N, C-alpha and C positions, 0 to 999 in steps of 0.2 A: 227144627229139632224133631227127632223121632227116637223111640225106644223099640228095640227088636222084640218080637213076640215072646222070646224066652228070657227077656230081661237081662240079656248078656251085654248088649251094645247100646250106646247112645250116639246118635249122629247129630253133629252140630254143623250148621252151614249158614251162609248169609245170602239174602236176596240179591245183593249187588254182585255176586260172583266170587270167584277165588276157590281156594281149596276147601274140601269137606273133611272134617276130622271125625273119625270113629273111635270112641273111647270104650274101654271096659267099664260097665256101669258100676260094678262093685268096688273096683280098685281106683278108678279114675285114670288109669294109665292109657296112653295112646296106643291103639291097635293099628290104625292105618290113617295116612293122610293122602286123600285122593285129590290129585292135582288137576287144575284147569277144568273144573266141572261146569263152570258158567253160573249164571244166576239160577237160583233154586227157589221154586214156589212151594214144592211139596216133596217129601221123602217117604219111601215105604220099604220095608224089609220083606224078603221072602219068608215063608212060614218056618223054615229051618234056620233062618238067620245067616245063611251062607252067601246071600247076594243082597244088594241094596240098589234100588232104582230111584232116580231123580227126575223131576220135570220142572221146567222153567223155560229158558231160552230154547231148550231142546230136551228130549227124553233120552236117557241113557241108563245102562245097567252095568254094575260093577260086581266083581267077584271078591269076596272078603278074605278067602283063603290065599289067593295069589296077589291081592291088592291091585288088580288090573281091570281096565275097562273092557267089557265084552262086546258092546256095540253102542252106537249112537243112532237114534231113530230119526226119520224125517219129520216126526211130530215136532211142531214148534209152538212156542208161547202157550204152554199148558199150565194148568193151575192145580190139578189133582191127578194122582196116579195110584193104582191099586193092583196087586197081584191077585189072580184068580186062585181059588182054593187048591186047584191042582198044580199051580205054579207054572202053567204052560202059556198063559196069556197075561197081558197087562192092559188094564183099562186106563186110557189117558183122556182126561177131560180138559177141554179148552173153553174159551169164552162162548163160542157158539157151535162147538162140535164135540164129538166123542170118537175115539179111535180104539180099536182092539189091536194090540201089537203082539206078535209072536215072541214069547219070552226067550226063546233059544236064538233066533236069527235077528230079531229086531225089525223084521219086515211087517208092514201094515197088513192086517187080515181084512179089516173092513173099517170104513169111516162113514159116519153119518152126521148131518148137520142138525142143530137144535135152534130153538128160539134164543137170540142173544141174551146174555145176562144184562138186564137193563141197568144203564148207568154204571157199568162195570169199569173199574180201574184197578191198578195193581194194589193200591192201599186197601181196597175193599174185598180182596180175595177171600179172607177168612169168613165172610158172611155168605152162607148159603150154598156155595158150590161144593158138592161132595159127590163121591161115587162109591158104591159098595156092591159086593158080589153076594149072591146066594150060595149056600154051601154046596150045591150040586152043579155049579157053573152054568146053569140054564137061565138065570135071571140076573139083571143088573139094575141097581137103583141109581138114579141121578137126581140130585136136588138143586134147586135154583134159589137165588137170593130173594125171590118174591114169595117164597114159602111153599112152592109146589115141589112134589117128588114124583118122578116118572118111573114106571116099571117097564123094562125092556126085556123081550125074549131074545136071548143070544145063543140058544142051544145049537142052532144050525149055522152059525155065523161063518165057520170055516168053509163049509161046503157050498152054501148059497151066496156068500158074500153080501149078506143083508141081515138086518135085525128088524124085529117087529115091536112096535109100541103097543103095550097092553093096557096100561092104566095110568091115570094121573090123579094124585092125591093133593088137595089143596089144604094145607095145614093152617092157613090164615095167620101164620106167624113167620117172622124172620128167623131162619134156622141156620145152624152152623154144621149140622151133623145128620146123617141118615144111615140106617142099617136095617136088616131084617131082624125080627124079634118074635118071641112067643111061638117058636117052632115054625117060623116063616109064615105065620098067619097075619102078621102085622108089620108095619113100618115104625121103627123107633127114631124119634128125633129128640132134640134137647127140649122140646115143648110137649112131649108125651108120646103116646102110642096111638097109631091110626090103623084100623083094620084094612086088609086087602081083600077084595071080593074073592070068593073061593075059586072062580074060573080064571083068575089072573095070578094065582099063587104058584110057586115052583112045585114041580112034582114031588119034592122032598118035604113039602109042608105037612105039618101035623094035621090030623083030622079034627073037625070041630067037636067031635064027641070026646076028645081027650081033654083032660083038665088043663087050665092055663099054666104056662111055664112058671117056675119058681125063681127064675133068674131076676136079679135085682141090679139096677144100674144107677149111677149118680150122674147128673147132668147140671152144668153151670149155665144158667139162663142169663140173658142180657141185662136183667135187673139186678144181678149180683147174687141172687139166691141159688144155692145148690139144692136140687130136688132129687128125691128118691123115687124111682119109677119101677113099678113091678106089675107085670101082666095080671089082670084080674083083681088088683087091689088099688088101682089108681095111682095118683101122685101125692107126694107130701113134701113140704119144705122142711129142710133139716138144718141149714146153716146159711148165714149171709156172709159173703166174702167181700171185705173192703176193697175199694178200687186199687189200692197199692199192690194187692196180691193177685190181681187179674192180669191175664195176658192182654197186651194192647191190641 
């Protein structure tokens, strides 16, 4: 399940394969039924909500205006997929690899191998494996189920056909989510904020002399508590969610 960035669409799909249904979120009416997508591990919308990408048995991109498949990639058995901020690349994460795919052609730009996600199986996908872009397209985050988050330099990936590993953060927690935070000075996970050394931050990162971001986020941790996280002010517990209302 995924909601488009503009809150217009809701995508519903099953891990075992079949059609993917795209609904208007406000009215609940069906917008498109995308046939024979295959098994789906993750869904992502383009920033303008005009396209939607899936990854699972394979990676593929669909146009929501024409309700047609634009391409199917050679990427197989993926678990996470994410559009770059410029919508020209897709980052595809697998069990032991990451691939950058051209969002127009579906061709592989560069592929590199990672340490395998230990004891990974399909039922454990939700734990730890995530991928996230920096706002200027130059950095990519990748998290693992062991609680580590890697920072990769992908600025010259198209021309050099390679990426550079910059930094590894050990959060000491099992995490389900990662992203840049506090003006790209830190990594945000569901267990809090972790600073990135200045030399490994994206060029767009805020200077250390600037005050901390006022952005506030809510994260559900594996103990059932919802935490409020804000840069410069730490974390605080705000609500406990009963098991019945948590995602499996």
